[in-house]
C-alpha positions as CSV (number, residue, x, y, z in Angstrom):
1,M,19.7,-7.9,-0.2
2,M,16.7,-5.7,0.4
3,R,17.0,-1.9,0.1
4,L,14.2,0.3,1.3
5,C,13.2,3.8,0.1
6,Y,10.6,5.9,2.0
7,A,8.7,9.0,0.9
8,N,5.5,10.7,1.9
9,R,4.4,11.3,-1.7
10,L,4.3,8.8,-4.6
11,E,6.1,11.4,-6.9
12,S,9.0,11.5,-4.5
13,L,9.5,7.7,-4.7
14,V,10.1,8.0,-8.5
15,E,13.4,9.8,-7.9
16,P,15.3,6.9,-6.4
17,L,13.6,4.5,-8.8
18,A,14.8,6.6,-11.8
19,Q,18.3,6.6,-10.5
20,V,18.5,2.8,-10.2
21,V,16.7,2.2,-13.5
22,A,19.1,4.6,-15.3
23,Q,22.1,2.6,-13.9
24,Q,20.5,-0.6,-15.2
25,Q,19.9,0.9,-18.6
26,A,23.4,2.2,-18.8
27,A,24.9,-1.3,-17.9
28,H,22.5,-3.4,-20.0
29,P,20.5,-1.2,-22.5
30,L,18.4,-4.0,-24.0
31,A,17.7,-5.9,-20.8
32,S,14.2,-5.9,-19.4
33,I,13.6,-4.3,-16.0
34,A,11.0,-5.9,-13.7
35,I,8.8,-3.6,-11.6
36,I,6.3,-5.0,-9.2
37,V,3.4,-2.8,-8.1
38,P,0.7,-3.5,-5.5
39,D,-2.5,-5.2,-6.6
40,T,-5.6,-3.1,-7.0
41,F,-9.0,-4.7,-7.3
42,V,-11.8,-3.3,-9.4
43,P,-15.4,-4.7,-9.8
44,G,-15.9,-7.0,-12.7
45,L,-19.0,-7.6,-14.8
46,F,-20.5,-10.3,-12.6
47,G,-19.6,-8.8,-9.2
48,D,-16.2,-10.4,-9.2
49,L,-13.0,-8.6,-8.3
50,V,-10.4,-8.1,-11.1
51,E,-6.8,-7.4,-10.3
52,S,-5.6,-4.2,-12.0
53,Y,-2.4,-2.1,-11.7
54,R,-2.5,-0.2,-15.0
55,A,-3.0,3.2,-13.3
56,V,0.2,2.8,-11.3
57,E,2.0,1.4,-14.3
58,Q,1.2,4.4,-16.5
59,F,2.1,6.8,-13.7
60,V,5.5,5.2,-13.2
61,R,6.2,4.9,-16.9
62,F,5.4,8.5,-17.7
63,R,7.4,9.8,-14.7
64,L,10.4,7.7,-15.6
65,A,10.3,9.0,-19.2
66,D,10.2,12.5,-17.8
67,R,13.2,11.9,-15.5
68,I,15.5,9.8,-17.7
69,G,14.2,10.3,-21.2
70,V,13.7,6.6,-22.0
71,A,11.1,4.3,-20.4
72,A,11.6,1.2,-22.6
73,N,11.9,-2.4,-21.7
74,L,10.0,-1.9,-18.5
75,D,7.9,-5.0,-17.5
76,F,5.2,-4.3,-14.9
77,F,3.6,-7.0,-12.8
78,G,1.0,-7.1,-10.0
79,L,2.3,-8.6,-6.9
80,R,0.2,-11.8,-7.1
81,A,0.9,-12.2,-10.8
82,Y,4.6,-12.0,-10.3
83,L,4.5,-14.5,-7.4
84,T,2.4,-16.8,-9.5
85,R,4.9,-16.6,-12.4
86,T,7.9,-17.2,-10.1
87,L,6.4,-20.2,-8.2
88,E,5.2,-21.9,-11.4
89,A,8.7,-21.4,-13.0
90,V,10.3,-23.1,-10.0
91,N,7.8,-26.0,-9.9
92,P,6.4,-27.0,-13.3
93,D,4.0,-29.4,-11.6
94,L,2.3,-26.6,-9.7
95,R,-0.5,-24.3,-11.0
96,V,-1.4,-21.3,-8.9
97,L,-5.2,-20.5,-9.0
98,S,-6.3,-17.0,-9.7
99,R,-9.5,-15.5,-8.4
100,Q,-11.1,-16.1,-11.8
101,D,-9.9,-19.8,-11.8
102,L,-11.6,-20.2,-8.4
103,Q,-14.7,-18.5,-9.6
104,F,-15.1,-21.0,-12.5
105,A,-14.5,-23.9,-10.1
106,V,-17.2,-22.6,-7.7
107,F,-19.6,-22.1,-10.6
108,E,-19.1,-25.7,-11.9
109,C,-19.6,-27.0,-8.4
110,L,-22.8,-25.1,-7.8
111,R,-24.3,-26.3,-11.1
112,A,-23.2,-29.9,-10.7
113,P,-26.1,-32.4,-10.3
114,D,-24.9,-33.8,-7.0
115,F,-24.4,-30.3,-5.5
116,R,-27.2,-28.3,-7.1
117,N,-29.8,-29.3,-4.5
118,D,-27.4,-29.6,-1.5
119,A,-29.2,-28.2,1.5
120,E,-26.2,-26.5,3.0
121,L,-25.0,-25.0,-0.3
122,L,-28.4,-23.6,-0.9
123,T,-28.1,-21.5,2.2
124,L,-25.2,-19.6,0.6
125,A,-27.3,-18.5,-2.3
126,G,-29.8,-16.5,-0.3
127,D,-32.7,-17.4,-2.6
128,G,-31.7,-21.0,-2.8
129,A,-32.7,-23.3,-5.7
130,V,-34.3,-20.4,-7.5
131,A,-30.8,-18.8,-7.9
132,F,-29.1,-21.9,-9.1
133,A,-31.8,-22.3,-11.8
134,D,-30.5,-19.2,-13.5
135,E,-26.9,-19.7,-14.8
136,R,-26.1,-16.0,-14.9
137,R,-27.3,-15.6,-11.3
138,T,-25.3,-18.7,-10.3
139,F,-22.2,-17.2,-11.9
140,E,-22.7,-14.0,-9.9
141,I,-23.0,-16.0,-6.7
142,A,-19.9,-18.0,-7.7
143,A,-17.9,-14.7,-8.0
144,K,-18.9,-13.6,-4.5
145,L,-18.2,-17.0,-2.9
146,A,-14.9,-17.3,-4.8
147,N,-13.8,-13.9,-3.5
148,L,-14.8,-14.9,0.1
149,L,-12.8,-18.2,-0.1
150,Y,-9.8,-16.3,-1.6
151,Q,-9.9,-13.8,1.2
152,Y,-10.1,-16.7,3.8
153,A,-7.1,-18.3,2.2
154,E,-5.0,-15.1,2.5
155,G,-6.2,-13.8,5.8
156,S,-7.5,-16.9,7.7
157,S,-5.5,-19.8,6.5
158,A,-5.5,-21.3,10.0
159,M,-9.3,-21.6,9.8
160,L,-9.1,-23.4,6.4
161,R,-6.6,-25.9,7.8
162,K,-9.0,-26.7,10.6
163,W,-11.9,-27.0,8.0
164,R,-9.8,-29.7,6.2
165,T,-9.9,-31.8,9.4
166,G,-13.6,-31.3,9.8
167,A,-13.4,-28.9,12.7
168,L,-15.4,-25.6,13.0
169,V,-14.0,-22.5,14.6
170,T,-16.8,-20.0,15.1
171,E,-19.2,-19.5,18.0
172,Q,-22.4,-21.6,18.0
173,A,-24.5,-18.8,16.7
174,Y,-22.6,-18.7,13.4
175,R,-22.1,-22.5,13.0
176,S,-24.8,-23.0,10.3
177,I,-23.2,-20.5,7.9
178,E,-19.7,-21.7,8.7
179,R,-20.8,-25.3,8.1
180,A,-22.2,-24.3,4.7
181,Q,-19.0,-22.5,3.7
182,Q,-16.9,-25.4,4.9
183,R,-19.1,-27.7,2.8
184,L,-18.3,-25.7,-0.3
185,Y,-14.6,-25.5,0.5
186,L,-14.3,-29.2,1.0
187,A,-16.3,-29.9,-2.1
188,L,-13.7,-27.9,-4.0
189,F,-10.4,-28.7,-2.2
190,G,-8.9,-31.9,-0.9
191,R,-7.3,-32.4,2.5
192,D,-4.0,-31.3,1.1
193,G,-5.4,-27.9,0.0
194,A,-5.2,-28.8,-3.7
195,L,-8.2,-28.3,-6.0
196,R,-10.0,-31.5,-6.8
197,S,-9.3,-32.8,-10.3
198,R,-13.0,-32.8,-11.0
199,W,-13.1,-29.0,-11.2
200,T,-10.1,-28.5,-13.5
201,A,-9.1,-29.5,-17.0
202,D,-5.4,-29.4,-16.0
203,K,-5.0,-32.9,-14.6
204,S,-1.2,-33.0,-14.8
205,R,-0.5,-30.3,-12.3
206,R,-1.4,-29.7,-8.6
207,C,-3.7,-26.7,-8.4
208,L,-3.3,-24.5,-5.3
209,L,-4.3,-21.1,-4.1
210,L,-1.5,-18.6,-3.9
211,S,-1.4,-18.6,-0.1
212,D,-1.0,-22.4,0.0
213,A,1.6,-22.3,-2.8
214,L,3.7,-19.7,-0.8
215,D,3.7,-22.0,2.2
216,L,4.7,-25.0,0.1
217,V,7.8,-23.6,-1.6
218,E,11.0,-23.0,0.2
219,P,12.2,-19.4,-0.3
220,A,15.7,-20.4,-1.2
221,A,14.4,-22.6,-4.0
222,V,13.1,-19.6,-6.0
223,K,16.4,-17.7,-6.3
224,S,17.2,-19.1,-9.7
225,A,13.8,-17.8,-11.1
226,L,14.4,-14.2,-9.9
227,P,16.3,-11.5,-11.8
228,P,19.5,-9.9,-10.5
229,L,17.6,-6.8,-9.6
230,L,14.0,-6.3,-8.8
231,H,11.8,-3.3,-8.0
232,F,8.7,-3.2,-5.8
233,F,7.1,0.2,-6.1
234,G,4.3,2.0,-4.3
235,C,3.6,0.0,-1.1
236,S,1.2,1.9,1.1
237,E,-0.3,-0.7,3.3
238,A,0.3,-4.3,4.5
239,D,-1.2,-6.7,1.9
240,P,-2.4,-10.0,3.6
241,I,0.3,-12.0,1.7
242,L,3.1,-9.3,1.9
243,A,5.2,-11.0,4.6
244,R,5.3,-14.3,2.8
245,A,5.8,-12.5,-0.5
246,L,8.9,-10.7,0.9
247,R,10.3,-14.0,2.0
248,I,10.3,-15.0,-1.6
249,L,11.3,-11.7,-3.2
250,S,14.1,-11.1,-0.7
251,Q,16.0,-14.0,-2.3
252,C,16.7,-11.7,-5.2
253,P,20.3,-10.4,-5.1
254,Q,19.0,-6.8,-5.1
255,L,15.4,-6.0,-4.1
256,W,14.5,-2.3,-4.0
257,V,11.3,-1.5,-2.2
258,Y,9.8,2.0,-2.6
259,A,7.1,2.6,0.1
260,L,5.0,5.4,1.4
261,N,5.7,6.6,4.9
262,P,4.7,10.0,6.4
263,C,7.4,9.8,9.1
264,R,10.8,11.5,8.9
265,E,12.5,8.9,11.2
266,F,11.8,5.5,12.8
267,W,9.4,6.1,15.6
268,E,10.7,3.1,17.6
269,N,13.8,5.3,18.2
270,I,11.9,8.1,19.7
271,D,11.7,8.3,23.5
272,L,8.0,9.2,24.0
273,E,7.2,10.9,27.3
274,S,4.3,8.4,27.8
275,V,6.7,5.4,27.7
276,A,9.1,5.1,30.7
277,E,11.3,2.5,29.0
278,P,11.0,2.6,25.1
279,Q,10.9,-0.7,23.5
280,S,13.3,-2.0,20.9
281,P,12.0,-3.0,17.5
282,T,12.3,-6.7,18.5
283,E,10.4,-6.1,21.7
284,Q,7.6,-4.3,19.8
285,K,7.5,-7.1,17.3
286,E,7.2,-9.7,20.0
287,E,4.4,-7.7,21.8
288,L,2.5,-7.4,18.5
289,E,2.8,-11.1,17.7
290,S,1.6,-11.9,21.3
291,A,-1.4,-9.6,20.8
292,V,-2.3,-11.2,17.4
293,D,-1.9,-14.7,19.0
294,R,-4.3,-13.7,21.7
295,D,-6.7,-12.5,19.1
296,N,-6.5,-15.7,17.1
297,H,-7.3,-17.7,20.2
298,G,-10.3,-15.6,21.1
299,G,-8.5,-13.4,23.7
300,S,-9.6,-10.1,22.2
301,T,-10.8,-8.5,19.0
302,G,-8.3,-7.8,16.2
303,E,-8.6,-4.1,16.4
304,A,-8.3,-4.1,20.2
305,A,-5.1,-6.2,20.0
306,Y,-3.4,-3.9,17.6
307,D,-4.7,-0.8,19.4
308,A,-3.1,-2.0,22.7
309,V,0.3,-2.0,21.0
310,A,-0.4,1.2,19.1
311,Q,-0.9,3.1,22.4
312,R,3.0,3.3,22.5
313,D,3.0,5.3,19.3
314,C,2.7,9.1,19.1
315,P,-0.8,10.5,18.3
316,A,0.0,11.2,14.7
317,L,0.9,7.6,14.1
318,R,-2.1,6.3,15.9
319,L,-4.2,8.4,13.6
320,W,-2.4,6.8,10.6
321,A,-3.9,3.5,11.8
322,R,-3.0,-0.1,11.7
323,P,-2.3,-0.8,8.0
324,G,0.4,1.9,7.6
325,R,2.0,1.2,10.9
326,E,2.3,-2.5,10.3
327,L,3.5,-2.1,6.8
328,T,6.4,0.1,8.0
329,R,7.3,-2.2,10.8
330,L,7.2,-5.2,8.5
331,L,9.5,-3.5,5.9
332,N,11.9,-2.3,8.5
333,D,12.2,-5.7,9.9
334,F,12.9,-7.3,6.5
335,S,15.3,-4.7,5.4
336,G,17.3,-4.5,8.7
337,Y,16.5,-0.8,8.7
338,D,18.6,-0.3,5.6
């Protein structure tokens, strides 16, 4: 069961969290309490992105200590780290690749003798073979390419599936760069989306990116790996994997989600003057999915597709923009407006 708490300030979200945590501590004083927070990415030493959530963790820990006096046995996890832990617990033969794992795999690929002078891969380096001659520079390039492939996996998984079949998806003008990226992806991953054994020391497990692992595992199968009660604190925008993550996390007997929302009520219920017949949430969802489908098939640009749906919102919500609107609609849909 998913319970949803909204507030327009992060400090206000601490209040309902503190109430539930206090109840948990009273019932089981020594039990650990799992709190998931959104992933934040900070630049690393070599241009890579490092997942960090310590700022939110410290904020919540101090605020809870102020509200209820004790902030012990609190286990904080980034969203991707918690999903990785859960999926690997359910399937011991599975290993979920982090951004850093992918970066090292790309690095080994770029410096491998049979790929070092590959004409298509050299176009990804900008300065070509000169870059690959310097291992530090190669590692920096690997960080950027790994981040690009990771973003493709989370936001453009349909494109990667077509790449595995040998197809290209972009217009002719961009085919050369897409072909080079496809060459790198297929050098790293097999047709089933698993990392090739050549690039990992872990030969006993199937290595997948998180987005592929989420598609592989049935949500009901993870129920045994989840705690009786789980908190997800501080959502402010729709993460690329959030919908699939909620399918997994909603298997928890009690999932409490604390999200930011500037609205005092559900705007789908407001009869706007500009809309003769207001849509139900289901109708709005269908219209949005139709717009996204047109976008994915070249019907319109992504922003135009969402803006077409957003015209039914009041001006304040249109200014709030796409990430916040879609987060709220997604959470409302999963929680059944509870």
